[in-house]
N, C-alpha and C positions, 0 to 999 in steps of 0.2 A: 504494499499499500504506499502511496505516496503521501508524505507528510507535508502539508503546506508550510513552507519554511522561509520563502523569500517575501519580503515586505518591508514597510516603514515602521514608523512609531505612531501608535494609535491608542496607547493606554491612557485612559481618562479617569473620570470620577470613580468608575467601578471597574477594577481589573477582573471581576468575576464575569463582566460582559466582554471587555476588550483588554487584552494584556500585552499587546505587541509593542516591543521596543527594539530599536535598531540604533546602536551607539558606535560611532566610528566605522560604520559601513554605510554604503548607499546602494539603492537598488539600480540596476540598469537592465533595460529590456534588451533582448537579443533576437536576431532574425536567423532562422535556420540553424540554431544551436542546439545543445543538448537539452537546454531548458529554455522557457519563454523568458525568464529573467534570472539575474544573478545578483548576489551581494558582492561589492568591491570595497576593499579596504580604503578608508579616506586617506589623503596624502599626509605625509609627515612633515615636520617643520625642520628646515635646514637653517642654521644660523648663518647670516650674511655679514652682519656687522653689529657693533654695539657702541652706544653713547654711554661712556663711563664717566664723564665729567660731573655728573650729579646723580642723585638717586632716584630721579623722577621716572614716570611711566611714559610710554608713548601716547601722545594726545592727538596726533594727526599726521598724515603724510600726503605728498603730492608729487606727481611727475610732471615737470614742466618742459614745454618744447619737445617732448618725446625723448629727450636725452639726459635731462638733469633730474636728480631725485632729492627731495627735501622732506624732513621730518621735523616735528616738534616733540621733544622729550623733556619732561619736566618743564622748566622755564627757559630752555634753550632751542633756538631754531638753527638747524644744522643742514648742511648738504653732505650727501654720501656719494662717493665716486663709484665707478663700475669695479674699481679695485678694492672697495669696501673701506676706503679711508674716509674718516669723519672730520668735517670742518665745521666748528661753531661759527655761525654767522652773527647772531644777536641774541638778545636776552628778552623775554616777556615779562610782564609784570605779575603774572599768576604762574603757579607751578602745578595745579591740578585741574581737572575738567577737560572735556573734549574741546578741540579747536576746529575752526572752519577755515578753509584755504581755498582761494580762487587765483586765477591767473588772467591778466589783462594784456593783450598783444596789440600794438599799433604797428600795422604793416607799413605805413607811410613813413614813420620815423624809425622803424626797426627797433622799437623799444619794448621791453616786457617788464611788467610789474607783478609781483606776487604779493597778495594781501592775506594777512592772517588776522582773525578776530577770535577773542577768547572770553567774551562776555564783559570784560573790564575795559579793554582798549583794543585799538586796531593798529596793524603794523604794515609798513610797505617795504618790500626789498626789491631793489632796482637791479635787474640781472646784468644790465650793461655797465653800471658804475660800481656795483657791489655795496651800495649804500643801503643800510637797514635802520630804520627809525620808527617810533611810535607816530601815529597820525596826530598832528597838533592843530589841524585846521580848526578854526573856531566853530564851524558848522557841524563837525563830526560828533556823533553820539554813539555810545557803546551798543554792541548788539552781539548775538551769539552765532548767526549764520550769515555767510557771504556767498554770492554767486557772481558770475560774470555774464554780461549779455550785451551784445552789440555795442561795445565800447565803454560800458559803464560797470563799475562795481556796484552791486545792490546788496543791501544789508538790512537784517531786522533792526528795530530800535526798542531796546528792552522796556517792557512795561507799558506799551502802547499798541494801538491797532494800526500802526503805520510801518512802512518800510522806506528806506532812505537810499539815495543813490549819489555817486561821486560825479565830479566833473568828467567830461568826455576824455577817456584814455589817461586819466590822472587820478589815481587813488589817494594822493596826498591832499587833494582839494575837495571840500565838501561844503555845500550851502544849506544852512538850516531850513531854508524854504523848499529845498529839493526833496520832496517826500510825496508819498501817496498813502491814502487811508484805505484800509480793507473793511469796507462798511457794509458788506453783505451780511455779516453776523455781528453779534455784540462782544465777541472774544478778542483778546489781544493776538497780534502776530507773533508766533513763537518759533517758526522755522521757514526756511525758503529752500525750494528744490528747483531743478531746471530739467525739462525733458523736451526733446524735439524743439529746442530753442524757444520754448515757453516757460514762463516763470509761474511756479506753483507757490502761492502764499498760503501758508498753513496757519490756522488758529487752533485752539484746543478743541473746538466744535465744528468748525467749518473750514473750507478751503476755497480759494479763488484762483483763477488762471489769468494771468496778464500777458500781453504780447506788445512788441515794439510798434510804434506808430510811424517812425521815420522823421518825426518832428522833433528837432533838437530842443525846442522850448517845452514840449510836452511828449517826452519820449515813450511813455508807456500808457496803456489803457487796458482796462479789464475786458476780457473775452465775454461777449454777450452769451447768455445761457450756458455759462460754464461755472456756475456756483454749485458747490458740492456741500451737502449737509453732513459731511465727515471731516473732522479735524485730525490732529495728531496727539497721541498720549505720550509718545517718547520721542522728542524731537531730533535726536541723533540717530533714529532708525531709518531716516530717509536715505535711499540708495536707488541707483538706476542701472539697468542692463538691458540691452537689445530693444531700446524703445519702450521700456516699461519702468515705471516708478513704483517703489515699494515702501511701506511704512506701517507702523502699528497705529491704528486709528482710534479716534475717540469722537464721541457725539453727545448730544443732549440726553440720549438714552443710555449711554454707558461706553465703555471703552475695551481695549485689549482684544481687538479683532485685527488680524493682519490683512492688509489690502494690497492689491496690485492694479495699476491702470495703464492701458495702453492708449486710451482716449480720455474722454472726460467722465467716464463712468467708473467708479472704484468697484473692483470685484473682490469679494471675500475669498482669500486663499487659505486661511487657517481653518482647521478642523475643529470640532468640539473638543477633541483631545488636547490640541495644542492650546486652545482658549482656556481649558481647565488648568493647564501648567501655568499660563500667564496669569490667571486669576489668583493663584496662590502666592504671587510675588507681592510683598507689602507695598511697593512703590515701583511702578513700572518705568518711570520717567528716567531712570538711569540706564536703560537698555540702549544698545548701539546696534547698528546694522551696516553691513557691507555686501556687495556682490562681487563675484568673480566667475570666470568661465574657465573650464578645463576639460579637455577631451570631449568636447560637445555638450557638456553639461553646464547650465547656467545656475549657479547656486546663490540664494539670498540667505545670509547668515545673521541671526539674531543672538546677542549675547547680553545677559544680565548679571550685574554683580550681586544684586540682593537676592536674586533667585538662585544664583550659583548654577546656571545652566546655560547651554548653548543649543539653539534650535536651527535647523538648516532645511530650507525648501529647495527642492530641485524643480526649476521651471520646466525642464525637459520631460520629466515624468509625472509631475504634479504630486510628488510624494515627499512627506516630511521625515527627516531622521534627526538623531541627536549627535553632538559631538562633545568631546571632553578631553580633559588633561589628567592623566592618571596620578592620583595622590597615593604614593606608596605607604604613607602612615595610616590613612583611613582604609585603603583598598578599594576606593571608589573613584569615579571620574568627577572632578570639579569642572568648572566651565572651561572652555577652550582658551588658550593663552592669547589668540589673535583678536585684536579689538578694532583694527582698521586695515584696509587693503587698497593698493593700486597696482596697476600693471606697468612694469618698467623693465627695460632690458630683456625682454622675453621672460620675465619672471613675474609670478604673483607675490608681490612684496606685502609683508605683514608686520604690524607692530605689537609688542607685548604690553598687556595691561598693568604688568607689575614692575617692569624694569625697562632699561634702554636697549633691549635686544631687539634686532631687525632680522626677520626670517623671510624665507620664501617657502612656498609649497612645493613639494616634489612627490610625484607618484611612485618614485623609486627610493623614497626615504621611508623607513619603516619604524622610526622613533620620532619623538618630538624633541629635537636637539639632545639626543642621547637618553631622554626619559622614555621608558616603555610606553607604548600605546595600548590601552586595554580595549579590545573590540568585543561587543556583546551583541547577540541576536537572541531575542525572547519571542517566542512564537505566539500565535493565537491559540485557541482552545482546540484540542484533538478530542472529538467525541462522536458518538454514533447512536443517537436516539437513547441516551442513558444506558446503553448496554456496556457490560463490562469488557474492556479490551486487554488482552493479554499480549504484552510486548516481549516477544522472544529475543528480538534484537532491533537496533536502529543504526543506520549508517548515515553519517553526514557526508555528503558528496562535495568534495572540495578539490581545488588544484593541489596535486600531490607532488611530493619530491622536491619541494622548494626550500629545503633546509639549508643552512649555512655551512660553510667548510668547518668552522670550529666556533667554540664559545656558545652563548645563549642563542638558540635558534639552529644549532646544529642537528638537533632531533625535536623539531617543534611540536608542541603538544596542544591538543584540544581538550577542554574541559567541559563536561556535560553535567547538567543537573535538571531535575524535572520536579513539578509540583502537581499534586493530585487535588488540591483544594482551590484551584483557580489562580494560583500564583501568590499566595500568602506565605506558605511554608514550603521550604525546598529540601530536596533529598541531599544526601552526601555528595561529594564531588567524585566524578568518574573521569579518568584520564586515559587518553590514547594517543598514539604518535600519528602525526600527519605525514610522515615519511621523511627519512633523511634525504640529503641532496641526490637527486637522480633516481630515487625509488618511486617511479611513477605507478607501481602496483600496490602501494600501500592503501590500506582501508581504514578510515576512521569510523570503526564499527564497535558498537557497544552491545553486550549480550546480557540476557536475563534482567530485563528492565521492569519486571513486576506487572501489576495490572492496574487499571484505572478506569473509571467512567468518564472522567474529564481531566485531561492532562495538558499542562504547558511545559514546553521544552525550553531550555536556556543553554547556550554555549558561550563560552568566554575564551579568548586567546590574547596572549601578550607578547609572544615571540616576535622578534624583529625580522619577520619574512613577508613575502607577498601572500596575502589571504584573499581568496575568492571562493565564496560559497556558492555551489551550483544547485543544491537542493538536499532533500533527505527522504529516505524511504525505510520503512519498518516491516518486519515479519510479524504479523498480528494475527491472533485468533479472537474471533468475536464471540462473546458469551451471552448470557441471558440478560434480560432487564433487572 
């Protein structure tokens, strides 16, 4: 009998109903393969560079001009070379909290400015002159989010229902009268996003879309019939990929629903299970989000400090899974280390939420910067009309013979447990080998697995090798009711 083994995370309010969890694996559909879908191990973290001049965490990153790479770590704005050399450019007034970064390019004068805002001040870095300084223009007011659009830096203005914009191609100059009010709703403007060269102005309960007018005296106007009765509950969860904008939404009716929009109509992409996990977090506003693409999958990643969890949505399959960083002291996965991402130098660069380490994702890396990756797959319920099922054996079909030459992983192990009460109490651990290097005939087979009327299976692996799960099958005798 085939055991349904491939899937995402859907465990919600009652694991007696739905118990599936997928941690550090993601499902991928196959065509003409051994099975219709497989589970593939998520990429590992490879350390690229480290900002060691202070003890701060990564607060933001940006790839400028396609060739230069910048990060904010603690209170320092730095450039990192392709050779991983770190150069400190300037100092911010704050040391914690996410930063927003945008780039303004003037092709006529061949000048480029990078703007950073941290909620307290704004900063401009001129790539041509190397000058870095806080914005001192009399008309500038602090905000948390900045985007670039058609020659202007556009920024939120903290505690108001307005957004402000700079002089044309000049982020050092701001006029206090250069602002617009988002008046469709009564909420303040708390975040900005941009997709398809349109400005998305987010309040806590509503969203407006604005476009350029081409009029230098009145450069922006709200798009008619583009008012959305959904705002944002976690301002730093805005991210875009392939013409789609993602965020954790909020409205007058409630919040903690994950949305995606390719037009002006938000579509709910979170499941009830995901919404249940988000509902358990005391304050969702600290959550952050980023997108990246790898091997044809577009991923939207949400990470919450207070919830100590990381959730990932695969737009290619429409399936959620979880990610985590293995805590050897507790034996469980904490939230994943990556908190922000950009694509640069053919790498998916990532910043650490706790220190100055800069990583990149690699599908050929099987640790997180030498820390083991604990991968878990917990299935749904195996049952047959309440009949007792006698499990003579179960075999996990995996890619075999991928062990390393020496050390941990030279004989990679699969650990299996099962639960007969719906996923509350688990059996003792059962271990088998996945096959030493080159042994393509190894079988991850477990014998004499007892009987049950309702069983949930769970496997865990931590060895630093390639893990691909193809499916599972069991030798079963069906008993009476």
